[in-house]
N, C-alpha and C positions, 0 to 999 in steps of 0.2 A: 387879329390874324391867327389862322389856325396853325397847328404844329404839323410837321411832316409825319407821315406814318412810319412806324418802325418796319424793318424788313419782314418781321413775322406778321404784322398787321397787313402789310401790303400783299404778302403771299396769301394770307387767308382771304382777302378781298378778291384777288385774282382767281383763286381756286373756286370760290363761290360763283364768280362771274362765268368761269369756264363751264361749271356745272349747268348754269342757267342757259348758256348758249347751246350746250349739248342737248338739253331738253327741247329747246326751240328747233334745233336742227332735226331731231327725230320727228317732230310734229309738222315740219314744213313739207309741202308737196310740190311747190313750184321750183323748177330747176334754177332759175336766176337767184331766188332767195337762198337755196341750198348752197350755191356757189359763194355767195356773199358771207354766209355763216361759216362755211368751211375755211374761207380766207381769214375771217376774224379769229376763228379758233386756232389756226396755224400761227398767227402773229401773237396771240395770247400765250400759246404754248412756248414760243421762243422767249417771251418775257419771263414766264415762270421758270424755265430752265436757267435763264440768266441769273435769277435770284438764287435758285437752289445751288448752282454750280459757280457762282460769283463770276460769271462771264459778262463782259460789257454788252449792253443792248444795242 
């Protein structure tokens, strides 16, 4: 069984994922795909804020 990520490792992963989604969003041309990516980014930003500011997700 694997071990859980530390808060620092989790934050690093989420920030990397956010960066990748942002690049995808910039390259996307269809409206429906942009909407899905923007929604994913919004949810991801809430999770990052929860870690940074110790708020419950």
